[in-house]
C-alpha positions in Angstrom: -0.6 140.0 417.6 -2.6 143.3 417.8 -6.0 143.6 416.4 -6.3 145.1 412.9 -8.7 148.0 412.7 -11.5 147.9 410.0 -10.8 150.0 407.0 -13.7 152.3 407.8 -12.1 153.3 411.1 -8.7 153.8 409.4 -10.4 156.2 407.0 -12.1 158.0 409.8 -8.9 158.5 411.8 -7.1 159.8 408.6 -9.9 162.3 408.1 -9.7 163.4 411.7 -5.9 164.0 411.5 -6.4 165.9 408.2 -9.0 168.1 409.8 -6.7 168.8 412.8 -3.8 169.7 410.5 -6.1 172.1 408.6 -7.3 173.8 411.8 -3.7 174.2 413.0 -2.6 175.6 409.6 -5.5 178.0 409.0 -7.7 178.2 412.0 -5.5 180.3 414.1 -4.2 182.8 411.5 -2.8 186.0 413.0 -4.1 189.4 411.9 -0.9 189.9 410.0 -1.4 186.7 408.1 -5.0 187.8 407.2 -3.7 191.1 405.9 -1.4 189.2 403.4 -4.5 187.8 401.6 -4.9 188.9 398.0 -7.6 191.5 397.9 -9.7 193.3 395.2 -8.1 196.5 394.3 -10.0 199.8 394.7 -12.0 200.7 391.6 -13.1 204.3 391.5 -16.5 205.0 389.9 -18.2 208.0 388.6 -19.5 208.6 392.1 -16.1 209.4 393.6 -12.6 209.4 392.0 -12.6 209.1 388.2 -10.1 207.7 385.7 -9.0 209.8 382.8 -6.4 209.8 380.0 -5.1 213.0 378.4 -7.9 214.9 380.0 -10.6 212.5 378.6 -12.8 210.8 381.1 -13.1 207.0 381.2 -16.9 206.2 381.3 -16.8 203.8 384.3 -20.6 203.7 384.5 -20.5 201.5 381.4 -20.4 197.9 382.9 -18.2 196.7 380.0 -15.8 199.5 380.4 -15.7 198.9 384.2 -14.9 195.3 383.6 -12.0 196.1 381.3 -10.6 198.7 383.7 -10.9 196.2 386.6 -9.0 193.6 384.6 -6.0 195.8 383.9 -5.8 197.1 387.5 -5.8 193.6 388.8 -3.3 192.2 386.2 -0.8 195.1 386.7 -1.3 195.4 390.5 -0.5 191.8 391.1 2.4 191.5 388.7 4.6 192.8 391.5 8.1 192.3 390.1 7.3 194.0 386.8 5.5 196.9 388.5 8.4 197.6 390.9 10.8 197.5 388.0 8.6 199.9 386.0 8.4 202.3 388.9 12.2 202.4 389.1 12.7 202.8 385.4 10.1 205.5 385.1 11.9 207.5 387.7 15.0 207.3 385.5 13.5 208.0 382.0 10.3 210.0 382.5 12.3 213.2 383.1 13.9 212.8 379.7 10.5 212.3 378.0 8.3 214.8 379.8 9.9 218.0 378.4 9.8 216.8 374.8 6.0 216.0 375.2 5.5 219.5 376.5 7.5 221.0 373.7 5.3 219.3 371.1 2.1 219.9 373.0 1.4 216.2 373.5 -0.4 215.4 376.8 1.9 214.2 379.5 -0.1 211.0 379.9 1.5 209.6 376.8 4.6 208.8 378.7 2.6 205.9 380.1 2.0 204.8 376.6 5.8 204.3 376.2 5.7 202.5 379.5 3.0 200.2 378.3 4.9 199.6 375.0 8.3 198.7 376.4 8.3 198.9 380.2 10.9 201.7 379.7 13.4 199.1 378.4 15.2 198.9 375.1 13.4 195.8 373.9 12.7 194.4 370.5 9.4 192.7 369.9 8.9 189.5 367.9 7.4 191.6 365.1 10.6 193.7 365.0 9.4 196.9 366.8 12.2 198.3 368.9 13.1 200.9 371.5 11.1 202.5 374.3 8.5 203.7 371.8 8.5 200.4 369.9 8.8 201.7 366.3 8.8 199.3 363.4 11.7 200.0 361.0 9.6 201.4 358.2 7.6 203.7 360.5 10.9 204.9 362.1 12.3 205.8 358.8 9.1 207.7 357.9 9.6 209.9 361.0 13.3 210.7 360.4 14.9 207.9 362.5 18.1 206.3 361.1 18.1 202.5 361.2 21.0 200.4 360.0 23.5 197.8 361.3 25.6 200.4 363.1 23.0 202.9 364.2 19.4 202.4 365.3 17.8 205.7 366.5 14.7 203.8 367.7 16.9 203.3 370.8 17.7 207.0 371.0 15.3 208.2 373.7 15.3 211.9 372.7 15.0 211.3 368.9 12.5 208.5 369.3 10.3 210.6 371.6 10.3 213.4 369.1 9.3 210.9 366.3 6.5 209.5 368.6 5.2 213.1 369.2 5.0 213.7 365.4 3.2 210.4 364.9 0.7 211.2 367.7 0.0 214.7 366.5 -0.6 213.4 363.0 -3.0 211.0 364.5 -4.8 213.7 366.4 -5.4 215.5 363.1 -7.2 212.3 361.9 -8.9 211.0 365.1 -11.0 213.3 367.3 -9.9 211.9 370.7 -6.6 211.3 372.4 -7.9 207.9 373.6 -8.5 207.0 369.9 -5.0 208.3 369.1 -3.5 206.0 371.7 -5.5 203.0 370.3 -4.2 203.9 366.9 -0.7 203.7 368.2 -1.4 200.0 368.9 -3.6 199.2 365.9 -2.4 201.7 363.4 -4.1 205.0 362.6 -5.8 203.6 359.5 -7.0 200.5 361.4 -8.7 202.5 364.2 -10.2 204.9 361.7 -11.6 202.0 359.7 -13.2 200.5 362.8 -14.8 203.9 363.8 -16.3 204.2 360.3 -17.5 200.6 360.2 -19.2 200.8 363.6 -20.3 204.5 363.2 -18.6 205.4 366.5 -16.2 208.2 367.4 -15.4 207.0 370.9 -12.8 204.3 371.6 -14.9 203.0 374.5 -17.8 202.2 372.2 -15.8 200.2 369.7 -15.7 196.4 369.4 -12.0 195.7 368.8 -9.4 192.9 368.8 -8.5 191.9 372.4 -5.0 193.6 372.3 -6.4 197.0 371.2 -9.5 196.7 373.4 -7.2 196.3 376.5 -4.5 198.8 375.3 -5.8 202.2 376.6 -7.0 200.5 379.8 -3.6 199.1 380.4 -2.1 202.6 380.0 -4.6 204.1 382.4 -3.9 201.3 384.9 -0.2 202.0 384.8 -0.8 205.7 385.2 -3.1 205.1 388.2 -0.6 202.8 390.0 2.4 205.0 389.2 0.6 208.1 390.6 -0.7 206.3 393.7 1.7 203.4 394.4 1.0 203.1 398.1 -2.7 202.7 397.5 -1.9 199.6 395.5 0.7 198.2 398.0 3.9 199.5 396.5 6.5 201.1 398.7 10.1 202.0 397.9 12.8 204.4 399.2 14.8 206.8 397.3 17.9 204.6 397.7 16.0 201.8 395.9 15.9 203.7 392.7 18.6 203.3 390.0 21.5 205.8 390.3 22.1 207.9 387.2 25.6 208.1 385.8 26.9 211.7 385.7 27.2 212.1 381.9 28.0 214.9 379.4 27.5 215.4 375.7 30.7 215.1 373.6 31.3 215.2 369.9 32.3 211.9 368.2 33.9 212.6 364.9 33.1 210.2 362.1 33.8 207.9 360.6 35.2 206.0 363.6 36.3 202.4 363.3 37.2 201.8 366.9 34.7 202.9 369.6 36.3 200.6 372.1 39.6 202.5 372.0 37.6 205.8 371.9 35.9 204.8 375.2 39.1 203.7 376.8 40.9 206.9 375.9 38.2 208.7 377.9 38.7 206.6 380.9 35.7 204.3 380.5 34.6 201.1 378.8 32.7 200.3 375.6 30.0 198.8 377.9 29.4 202.2 379.5 29.4 203.9 376.1 26.7 201.5 374.9 24.8 201.8 378.2 24.6 205.6 377.7 24.0 205.4 374.0 22.0 202.2 373.2 21.3 203.5 369.7 24.9 202.7 368.8 24.6 199.1 367.6 28.2 198.2 366.7 31.8 198.9 367.8 32.2 201.3 364.9 30.3 203.9 362.9 31.3 204.1 359.3 28.0 204.9 357.6 28.1 208.5 358.6 30.8 211.0 357.5 30.0 213.9 359.9 30.2 214.3 363.7 27.6 213.0 366.1 26.8 214.0 369.7 27.0 211.2 372.2 26.8 210.8 376.0 29.9 209.9 378.0 30.7 209.8 381.7 32.0 213.1 383.1 35.8 212.8 383.3 37.0 212.9 386.9 39.6 215.5 387.6 
């Protein structure tokens, strides 16, 4: 029979084998493998490139501000699936939002607020906020949006953007800075004004706030930075990677209409496509309105 090795030698041989395996796995990494390592993202400072929102400078020389900006850049840079999706959806929906912001005189940067709110998707939050601008039902009604079981204009990108512009401009009349207005979109205008009065501060960056609102403007700025400079943060895509846009036209839908399924089929399409182009239509019928309404439908092929 063979001699049995002492336990201490067995442990030594096991450790040696483990060391060899580690060296083989990591000791001879190629340059390409090294380049795949997770790295700290570039953080501009007041000494070179600066961050801003709606023309207002982010005070990066403040260590606490720097830390908050760093956090949002890291979180959003390395959430790759969500960022790639937002880049593709922004390409599709920003062209619809931008001219409305210009019309109302709202800074273009607020399109990134909508992106932060919803990811440019027609989502509904646990609290009941809905659409790309995430309006609560009561607030939506206050700004002229119709919300019922058949129609929810919070999902109407044009009408919801106009309502958002009115809300933001109203906020600017009460709050001195656009960054404060953006924070008020998250916390409520009354809430951010109360915090400013309590802490005797007019700057969002000098306020002590709940974590969600404290991160909110920084998240918007991080999204803006990555969207404007995707390759710096490791994002590359081709034109063919973007979502195609259905060739659509505005048509009049005469109401009431009890059968939108048949209406769609008579125009050579499906109810699914009708809903896809008009997500504010929430049912297969519209009986609550007695007039005509403009909807988007695929261009009929000749």
